[in-house]
Each structure stands twice: as structure tokens, then as C-alpha cells.
C-alpha positions as CSV (number, residue, x, y, z in Angstrom):
1,X,0.0,0.0,0.0
2,X,1.4,3.4,-1.0
3,X,1.4,6.3,1.4
4,X,1.4,9.8,0.0
5,X,1.6,13.1,1.8
6,X,-1.3,15.1,0.3
7,X,-1.0,18.2,2.5
8,X,1.3,19.7,5.1
9,X,2.0,22.9,6.9
10,X,2.3,24.7,10.2
11,X,-0.5,26.1,12.2
12,X,-0.1,28.9,14.8
13,X,-2.7,28.2,17.4
14,X,-5.0,30.8,18.9
15,X,-6.6,29.6,22.2
16,X,-10.2,28.5,21.8
17,X,-10.2,28.8,18.0
18,X,-10.6,25.6,15.9
19,X,-8.2,26.0,13.0
20,X,-8.9,24.0,9.7
21,X,-5.6,22.4,8.7
22,X,-6.9,20.9,5.4
23,X,-9.9,19.7,3.5
24,X,-9.8,16.8,1.0
25,X,-12.6,15.7,-1.3
26,X,-10.9,12.5,-2.7
27,X,-12.0,9.1,-1.6
28,X,-9.4,7.2,0.4
29,X,-8.0,6.4,3.9
30,X,-6.3,9.3,5.6
31,X,-4.0,9.7,8.7
32,X,-3.4,13.1,10.3
33,X,0.1,13.6,11.8
34,X,0.9,16.5,14.2
35,X,4.1,17.5,15.8
36,X,3.2,18.6,19.3
37,X,6.8,19.1,20.6
38,X,6.1,22.8,21.3
39,X,3.6,22.0,24.0
40,X,4.4,22.9,27.6
41,X,2.8,22.3,31.0
42,X,-0.4,24.3,30.6
43,X,-1.1,23.5,27.0
44,X,-4.1,21.4,25.8
45,X,-4.5,20.6,22.1
46,X,-7.4,18.8,20.3
47,X,-7.0,17.2,16.9
48,X,-10.2,16.4,15.0
49,X,-11.1,14.7,11.7
50,X,-14.6,15.3,10.4
51,X,-16.2,13.5,7.4
52,X,-19.1,14.5,5.3
53,X,-22.1,12.0,5.2
54,X,-23.3,11.0,1.7
55,X,-26.9,10.7,2.8
56,X,-27.3,14.3,4.1
57,X,-24.2,16.2,3.3
58,X,-23.5,17.1,7.0
59,X,-20.1,16.8,8.7
60,X,-19.7,14.2,11.4
61,X,-16.8,13.7,13.9
62,X,-14.8,10.6,12.9
63,X,-11.8,11.1,15.1
64,X,-10.9,13.3,18.1
65,X,-7.8,13.1,20.4
66,X,-6.9,15.5,23.3
67,X,-3.3,16.0,24.3
68,X,-2.3,17.8,27.5
69,X,1.0,19.3,28.7
70,X,4.5,18.5,27.3
71,X,4.6,15.4,25.2
72,X,7.4,12.8,25.7
73,X,6.5,11.4,22.3
74,X,5.5,14.5,20.4
75,X,4.6,13.0,16.9
76,X,0.9,12.1,17.0
77,X,-0.8,9.9,14.4
78,X,-4.6,9.6,14.1
79,X,-6.2,6.3,13.4
80,X,-6.8,5.7,9.7
81,X,-10.1,7.3,8.6
82,X,-11.7,6.1,5.4
83,X,-13.8,8.6,3.5
84,X,-15.8,8.6,0.3
85,X,-16.8,12.3,0.1
86,X,-14.9,14.8,2.2
87,X,-12.5,15.0,5.1
88,X,-11.8,18.1,7.2
89,X,-8.8,18.1,9.6
90,X,-8.7,20.6,12.5
91,X,-6.5,21.6,15.4
92,X,-7.6,23.6,18.5
93,X,-5.6,24.7,21.5
94,X,-8.2,24.8,24.3
95,X,-5.8,25.9,27.1
96,X,-2.3,27.0,27.6
97,X,-0.1,29.9,28.1
98,X,-2.7,32.6,28.4
99,X,-2.5,36.3,28.1
100,X,0.0,37.8,30.6
101,X,-0.3,41.4,31.7
102,X,2.2,43.9,30.3
103,X,3.2,46.6,32.8
104,X,5.6,48.8,30.8
105,X,7.2,49.5,27.4
106,X,10.6,51.2,27.2
107,X,12.9,52.4,24.4
108,X,15.7,49.9,23.8
109,X,17.2,51.9,21.0
110,X,17.1,51.5,17.3
111,X,13.9,49.7,16.2
112,X,13.5,47.7,19.4
113,X,11.2,48.2,22.3
114,X,11.6,46.5,25.7
115,X,8.4,45.0,27.2
116,X,8.0,44.3,30.9
117,X,5.7,41.4,31.7
118,X,6.3,39.3,34.8
119,X,5.7,35.6,34.2
120,X,5.8,35.8,30.4
121,X,7.3,32.3,29.9
122,X,9.0,33.3,26.7
123,X,12.4,32.4,25.2
124,X,14.5,34.0,22.5
125,X,12.9,33.2,19.1
126,X,9.3,32.6,20.5
127,X,6.4,34.6,19.0
128,X,4.1,36.7,21.1
129,X,0.8,38.4,20.2
130,X,0.4,41.7,22.0
131,X,-3.1,43.1,22.3
132,X,-4.9,45.9,24.2
133,X,-2.3,48.6,23.5
134,X,-2.4,51.8,21.6
135,X,0.9,51.4,19.8
136,X,2.1,47.8,20.0
137,X,-0.7,45.4,18.9
138,X,0.5,42.6,16.7
139,X,2.6,39.4,16.6
140,X,6.4,39.7,17.1
141,X,9.4,37.4,17.4
142,X,11.0,38.1,20.8
143,X,14.7,38.5,21.6
144,X,16.7,39.6,24.6
145,X,14.6,37.6,27.0
146,X,15.6,38.2,30.6
147,X,13.6,37.7,33.8
148,X,10.4,39.8,33.4
149,X,11.4,41.5,30.1
150,X,11.8,40.8,26.4
151,X,12.3,42.8,23.3
152,X,10.2,43.2,20.2
153,X,11.3,44.6,16.8
154,X,9.1,47.7,16.8
155,X,10.3,51.3,17.3
156,X,9.4,52.7,20.7
157,X,6.5,55.2,20.6
158,X,5.2,55.6,24.1
159,X,4.9,53.7,27.4
160,X,1.3,52.4,27.0
161,X,1.8,50.5,30.3
162,X,-1.1,48.3,29.4
163,X,-2.1,45.3,27.3
164,X,-1.3,41.6,27.3
165,X,1.2,39.3,25.7
166,X,0.2,35.8,24.6
167,X,2.8,33.2,23.6
168,X,2.1,31.9,20.1
169,X,2.6,28.1,19.6
170,X,3.0,26.7,16.1
171,X,2.3,23.1,15.3
172,X,3.7,21.4,12.1
173,X,1.3,18.9,10.6
174,X,0.8,16.6,7.6
175,X,-2.0,14.6,6.1
176,X,-1.2,11.2,4.7
177,X,-3.4,9.3,2.2
178,X,-3.1,5.5,1.9
């Protein structure tokens, strides 16, 4: 039996949003593979495969798995799911590193701003989504992480002294067809 990768990518998860990874409309047997190595202690991820019923055209849950916290074996494979009409694969992060309060923004020089946020749980190279500010809303790759501060590549405008920062977790995935 030949196995073919019919789709693949990376999905940045937003807590409590079900993200569609792929939809296929070709009959076959499919396996969803997800790399959950980025998960940490508070994270919970749900993988789902839905199929469309021939008799009424509605979607039905064919597979669901819930994974919590750091995974010692991070590559997860769904059971094989046979379909004759359509398959929809989704990923949802239902819990995890939530929004952490930002208490200050400071000029770091050049095009960087230092963000103060106790308990941010970020490392150099992580992505953070900042919201609830006047000048710094958006998603940034962080650098210069130290204690309760990190830097973003955005020129300093003002100390908004408000807002939240939420760590963005990205999950590589692929869909195999047998």
C-alpha cells in the first residue's frame, strides 16, 4: 500500500479557535500527523477529523484526540479514517499559556522596544501576540529575554503600560493518504 503526503504545513494556534488544517474531497484512507513538541505544562490541544455524510451532506466527527502538557512522544498519528466524500482536519488549542499582563514599554534603542511582563514564559525566538495597547498590537518574534522583560522589533512610541502578551505556539502537521 502506497502512502502519500497530500498536504502539510504549520498552524499557529489561537486559544479556543478551531483551525482548519486541510480539507480533501478525494476518496481514500487518511491519517493526520501532528508534531506537538512545542507543548508545555499548561497546553491542551485537540485534533479532529470530520467526514461528510453522503446521505445528508452534513459533517460528522470521525476522530478526536486530546493531548495535554509537554509530550514525551510529540509526533501524534490519528487512526486511519476512510472517507468517500470529504475529510476536514482541524487543530484547536483549548488551554495554555494565556495572556500575561504587560506593565511597561521602554525604548531599547534603534527599532526595538523592551516589554516588561512578569511571568511571560518566553524564550528568544518565540512569538508573542500583543493586544490591548495603543501602539504595539501585533505578533512579534521576541529577543533579549531576561527575567520579566523581552524585546520586540518595533520602534518605541510611548509607554502604553497596558495590554497583554500571549505566547504563540506553532504546530507542524501533515495529512497522509493510503
